[in-house]
N, C-alpha and C positions, 0 to 999 in steps of 0.2 A: 467578526468575520462572517459574512453571509454564506451559510451552507444551505443547499437546497436538495431535496430528494431527487435522485436521478429517475427519469421516466424512460420508457422505451425509445423515444425519439433521441434521447441523449446518448444511448449506448454506442453507436458508431463513432461519435466524436470522442467519447471517453476512452474507447479502445485505442483510437489513434493517439490520444494524449498519453496514455499509459505506455504504449509501445514506443513512442518517441522518447519518453523520459527514461524508461528502463532499458531499452534495447537500441537506442540511437547511438551513432558512432561517437565515441568519447571525444574525438577531436572537434566535433561540431555541436555536441549536446551538453547538457548539464552534468554536474559531478556525480549524479546518482545512476548513471548508466551502468548496466551489467554486460554491455556488448563484448567485453573482453573475456567474460566467463560463459555466457550463454548467447547463442545466436537464435535467429528466428523471432517469432512473435512472442509477446508476454501474455496476450489475451486477444480476444475478438468479441464483437458485439453478441454473437450467439452464445459464447461461453458466459459472458456477463449476465445475459438474460437467463440462461439455464441455472447459473449459481443462485441468482436472486429468486427464481421460481422454486428451486429445491429447498430453500430455507427462507420462509416468509418473515422470520425475525431479523434476517440480515438487511443491512441498509447500505446503499451506495450513495454517498453524499457528494455534492458537487460544489466547489468554490466558484462563485461568479461575482462580478461587479454588480450585476443586476439580475433579477429573476429570469429574464429572457436572454441574458448575455452569453457569450461563449464560455466554455469551461476553462478555468485557469488552474484548477487542481481537483483532486478527488481523494476520498478516503472511504474505506469499506469497514463497517462495524458489524459484529455479530456476537450474540451471547456464546461463551465458550462452555466450560465445564458446568457452570452453575450461573445463576442470575447475577452473582456478585463479580464474576470474571468475564470480561469481554475481550474478543480478539479484534485487533486493529490491523488492517492490512491495506495494501495498494495505495499507500500514501504517495501522492503524486502532485508535483507542481510542474507547470509547463516549463520546459528547459530554459527558454529565454527569459523567464521570470525568476529563476533560481538565484540564490545569493542576495535576495531582497528580504530575507527573514519571513517569507510567506510560508515556508515549510514548517517552521516552529509554530507559527500562528495557526496553521491548519491542523497540526498535531494537537495543539491545546484545544482547538474547537472540537475536534473529534473526541478527545478525552472528556470534554464537558458534555457532549451529546450522550456519550455512554454513561457518564455519571448521573445525568438527569433521568436515566432509565434504570438506575439502581446499581451500576457498576461501582465496585470498590477497588478493582484491579484491572489493568489493561495488560494483555499479552500480545506479543507479536513474534514473528520469526524473521530472521535476517540470515542471508547466506553467510556462513561462518568465516569465509575468507574476506569479507568486506569490512576490514578493520576501520576504515575511515567512517563508514556509515554506522557501525556499532559504537564508535566513539561519539558520534553526533547524538545518537539516542542516549548514551550514558550521560552526556551533558544535560539531558532533559529528564533525568531521573530513572531511566530504564537500566536494569541490571540483569545479567545472565541468571537464569534459574538453575543452571547445571544440566538442563535437559537439552538434548539435540534430537533432531528429526532427520530422517534420510531424505536426500534429494530424490525427486521422482524421475529417475533415469528411465527412459523408454516411453515417457508420456509426451508425445509431440505437441500437445496442446500448450505446454508450458515452455517450449523452446528446445533448442538443441545444445546441450552442455558441451563446452569446449575443454573441460577438465574432468578428471575422474575422482577428484577429492572433494566434491561439493556436498555440503550438508547444511541444515538450518540450525541456527542457534536460537533458543527460545529466550526472549527478554520479557521482563515484567516490571510494571510500575504500580505502586499503591497510589490510589487517588485520595 
């Protein structure tokens, strides 16, 4: 699966891709939408650029059919606690391409990219009430660590929560 590093010119299209997949209306978008849980945007180009600038070791990788083709998906990777543990986030497939097994291929490609840089474990966070998504990751070898993290209520950069019981479940997979 061809993954390419995101450049500054990619960020507006990637923000639109992520927002469409995570916050699109569930009746018209893929099964990964969080629109019933969180409103507003998931990210924007300026936030993506700021996150990448703040952590030079972080990578935003883009799935494309060709090096200059439109983004079909994305994944963000960054070293976590140590060089052996990496965080994988913002796994996104264009909603109209979901259910074609591209998500599992993109996940495996992201894991391989982290492993090539020394990762022995991958961690991620998933909103704890997203049982279907947690089950999808479990089928790919991810298990709860027992750790949870609070949802960042009051941070409008991440959207507008529609429930007061949101938190993040930490999942991990050994590579």
